[in-house]
C-alpha positions in Angstrom: -63.9 104.1 -67.1 -62.5 101.4 -64.9 -62.3 98.7 -67.5 -65.3 99.5 -69.4 -67.9 99.0 -66.6 -69.3 102.4 -66.3 -71.0 104.3 -63.4 -74.3 102.2 -63.8 -72.6 99.0 -62.7 -70.9 100.5 -60.0 -74.1 102.2 -58.6 -75.9 98.7 -59.0 -73.1 96.8 -57.1 -73.4 99.5 -54.3 -77.2 98.9 -54.1 -76.7 95.2 -53.9 -74.0 95.5 -51.2 -76.3 97.7 -49.1 -79.3 95.3 -49.5 -76.9 92.3 -48.6 -75.6 93.9 -45.4 -79.2 95.1 -44.5 -80.3 91.5 -44.8 -77.6 90.2 -42.6 -78.3 92.9 -39.9 -81.9 92.2 -40.0 -81.2 88.4 -39.7 -79.0 89.0 -36.6 -81.6 91.3 -34.9 -84.4 88.9 -35.5 -82.4 86.0 -34.1 -81.6 88.1 -31.0 -85.2 89.0 -30.6 -86.6 85.5 -31.0 -84.1 84.1 -28.4 -84.8 86.9 -25.9 -88.6 86.1 -26.2 -88.1 82.6 -25.0 -87.9 80.9 -28.4 -85.5 78.1 -29.1 -82.0 78.7 -30.2 -81.0 77.0 -33.5 -80.2 73.4 -32.7 -81.4 73.8 -29.1 -84.5 72.8 -27.3 -87.4 75.3 -26.5 -88.1 76.3 -22.8 -91.1 74.7 -21.4 -93.5 76.9 -19.6 -95.3 74.0 -17.7 -94.5 73.0 -14.2 -93.2 69.5 -13.5 -96.7 68.6 -12.0 -98.5 69.8 -15.1 -96.1 67.7 -17.3 -96.7 64.7 -15.1 -100.4 65.2 -15.2 -100.3 65.6 -19.0 -98.3 62.4 -19.5 -100.8 60.5 -17.1 -103.6 61.7 -19.0 -102.0 60.7 -22.4 -101.7 57.1 -21.0 -97.9 57.2 -20.7 -98.0 56.3 -17.1 -99.8 53.8 -15.0 -101.9 55.0 -11.9 -99.1 53.5 -9.5 -96.4 55.3 -11.4 -98.2 58.5 -11.6 -98.9 58.4 -7.7 -95.3 57.7 -6.9 -94.0 60.3 -9.1 -96.4 62.9 -7.8 -95.4 62.0 -4.3 -91.7 62.7 -5.1 -92.4 65.9 -6.8 -94.6 67.2 -4.0 -92.9 65.9 -1.0 -89.3 64.9 -2.1 -87.4 61.7 -2.1 -87.9 59.8 1.1 -85.1 59.4 3.6 -83.7 55.8 4.0 -86.0 55.5 7.1 -89.0 56.2 5.1 -89.8 59.9 6.0 -89.7 62.3 3.2 -87.3 65.3 3.1 -88.6 68.7 3.8 -88.1 70.3 0.3 -90.1 69.2 -2.9 -88.3 68.7 -6.0 -90.4 71.0 -8.2 -88.3 73.5 -10.1 -88.9 77.3 -9.7 -91.2 78.8 -12.4 -89.6 80.4 -15.3 -90.1 84.1 -15.4 -90.4 85.6 -18.9 -88.4 88.6 -19.5 -89.2 91.4 -21.9 -86.5 93.6 -22.9 
């Protein structure tokens, strides 16, 4: 039968093929779900849930910023860059909050 392989080998190869394609499909579904939940993509950076002010506060608390740097950067985030005449612009530079989507 087909070069001496027999039905047993054919059945075994069919089971292995079904397990392989099942693992491929499971991996693709798992990857799509992890990216949709806000996880990082392979080779990419994860999305931060902290606001720019929270990040600035954390860096100051860790000692990465001097008090003068902290005050200057906080002023820029809250009030925006100053105009050439020294008055701040109307819009602050804080980014909009990330909204988590559930599919």
